C-alpha positions as CSV (number, residue, x, y, z in Angstrom):
1,M,-1.1,5.5,19.0
2,P,-1.9,5.6,15.3
3,T,0.1,7.8,12.9
4,Q,-1.2,11.3,12.7
5,I,-1.4,12.7,9.2
6,L,-2.1,16.3,8.1
7,I,-3.2,16.6,4.5
8,A,-2.8,20.0,2.9
9,E,-4.5,19.8,-0.5
10,E,-6.4,22.6,-2.4
11,Q,-8.8,20.3,-4.2
12,Q,-11.5,19.4,-1.7
13,E,-12.6,16.2,-3.6
14,C,-9.1,14.9,-3.7
15,C,-8.5,15.8,-0.1
16,Q,-11.7,13.9,1.0
17,L,-10.7,10.9,-1.1
18,F,-7.2,10.8,0.6
19,K,-8.8,11.2,4.0
20,Q,-11.2,8.3,3.6
21,F,-8.6,6.1,2.0
22,L,-6.0,6.8,4.7
23,Q,-8.5,6.5,7.6
24,R,-9.5,3.1,6.2
25,S,-5.9,2.2,6.2
26,G,-5.7,2.9,10.0
27,Y,-4.4,6.5,10.1
28,Q,-5.7,9.5,12.0
29,V,-6.2,12.2,9.4
30,T,-6.8,16.0,9.5
31,T,-7.3,18.1,6.3
32,V,-6.7,21.7,5.3
33,H,-7.1,23.4,2.0
34,D,-4.5,26.2,1.9
35,G,-1.0,27.0,3.1
36,I,-2.0,29.4,5.9
37,S,-4.4,26.9,7.4
38,C,-1.7,24.3,7.1
39,I,0.7,26.4,9.1
40,E,-2.0,27.3,11.7
41,E,-2.8,23.6,12.1
42,L,0.9,22.6,12.5
43,S,1.2,25.4,15.1
44,N,-1.6,24.0,17.3
45,G,0.5,21.3,19.0
46,T,-0.9,18.2,17.4
47,P,2.0,15.7,17.0
48,Y,1.7,15.0,13.3
49,N,4.0,12.3,12.0
50,V,3.4,12.9,8.3
51,L,2.4,15.9,6.3
52,I,0.9,15.3,2.8
53,L,1.6,18.7,1.1
54,S,0.4,19.9,-2.2
55,W,3.2,21.9,-3.8
56,E,0.6,24.1,-5.6
57,L,-1.4,25.2,-2.5
58,P,-3.0,28.7,-2.5
59,D,-2.0,31.2,0.2
60,Q,1.6,30.1,1.0
61,E,2.4,27.5,-1.5
62,G,3.9,24.2,-0.5
63,E,7.4,25.7,-0.7
64,G,6.3,28.4,1.8
65,V,5.0,25.7,4.2
66,L,8.3,23.8,3.9
67,D,10.3,27.0,4.5
68,W,8.2,27.6,7.6
69,L,8.9,24.1,8.9
70,Q,12.6,24.6,8.4
71,Y,12.5,28.0,10.1
72,Q,10.6,26.5,13.1
73,G,13.2,23.6,13.3
74,I,10.5,21.0,12.7
75,D,12.4,18.1,11.2
76,H,10.8,15.1,13.0
77,M,7.9,15.1,10.6
78,A,8.0,13.2,7.3
79,V,6.7,15.2,4.3
80,V,5.0,13.7,1.2
81,I,4.9,16.4,-1.5
82,L,2.3,16.1,-4.3
83,T,3.3,18.0,-7.4
84,A,2.5,18.3,-11.1
85,R,6.1,19.3,-11.8
86,M,7.9,17.1,-14.3
87,D,11.5,18.1,-13.9
88,K,13.4,15.4,-11.9
89,N,16.3,17.9,-11.3
90,Y,13.8,20.1,-9.5
91,F,13.1,17.3,-7.0
92,L,16.8,16.9,-6.3
93,Q,17.3,20.7,-5.8
94,E,14.4,21.1,-3.5
95,S,15.0,18.1,-1.2
96,A,17.1,19.9,1.4
97,F,14.5,19.3,4.0
98,P,14.9,15.9,5.7
99,N,12.3,13.1,5.2
100,V,10.8,14.4,2.0
101,T,9.2,12.1,-0.5
102,W,7.9,13.5,-3.9
103,V,4.8,12.0,-5.5
104,Q,4.2,13.2,-9.1
105,R,0.6,13.9,-10.3
106,P,-1.3,12.2,-11.7
107,F,-0.9,9.4,-9.2
108,R,-2.7,6.4,-7.7
109,L,-3.9,6.3,-4.1
110,F,-1.6,3.4,-3.4
111,E,1.4,5.6,-4.4
112,V,0.4,8.0,-1.7
113,L,-0.1,5.2,0.8
114,N,3.3,3.7,0.0
115,A,4.9,7.2,0.3
116,V,3.2,7.6,3.7
117,R,4.3,4.1,4.9
118,S,7.9,4.7,3.8
119,A,7.8,8.1,5.5
120,E,6.6,6.9,8.8
121,P,9.2,7.0,11.5
122,V,10.6,3.6,12.4
123,P,9.4,2.7,15.9
124,R,12.1,2.5,18.5
125,I,12.3,-0.7,20.5
126,S,13.5,-0.8,24.1
127,M,16.4,-3.0,25.0
128,S,14.3,-5.1,27.3
129,R,11.7,-5.7,24.5
130,L,14.6,-6.6,22.1
131,K,16.0,-9.1,24.6
132,T,12.5,-10.7,25.0
133,L,12.1,-11.0,21.3
134,L,15.5,-12.6,20.9
135,R,14.8,-15.0,23.8
136,E,11.4,-15.9,22.2
137,S,12.7,-16.4,18.7
138,T,16.1,-18.1,19.3
139,R,17.7,-20.9,21.2
140,L,21.2,-21.9,22.3
141,V,22.6,-25.0,20.6
142,N,26.1,-26.1,21.5
143,G,26.9,-22.5,22.5
144,V,25.6,-21.0,19.3
145,L,22.4,-18.9,19.1
146,V,20.1,-20.2,16.3
147,D,16.7,-19.3,15.1
148,G,13.8,-20.8,17.1
């Protein structure tokens, strides 16, 4: 199942650009343009893996959305925050929420893609799949396991 991304960005042109770029990169993407719509979308039950969140959103700024996520106990989702703030100390103060990556404006699309990729949860591998992978990629030589 592809990674589900919710983009909450107030600038519609920017939002559309993100959506097209991320869809072409293999992600499922939904967009909203304000904080209240973001919270409503997060409440609908879709299992989003990553939230790209503009810190300057109207109607419930990014900080309000992050507070709502914390209040709801939603900590399984990675958050990529887009901001024009310049103060590095601010990033450290406001990073109490787990899985937060800050991307400073202006940015390149690849910076956002890299933040999404680094924010994605690491897939869990079953013990049987791990044993199969080890069996396929190693061999026993004189009682020692060596690469294939």
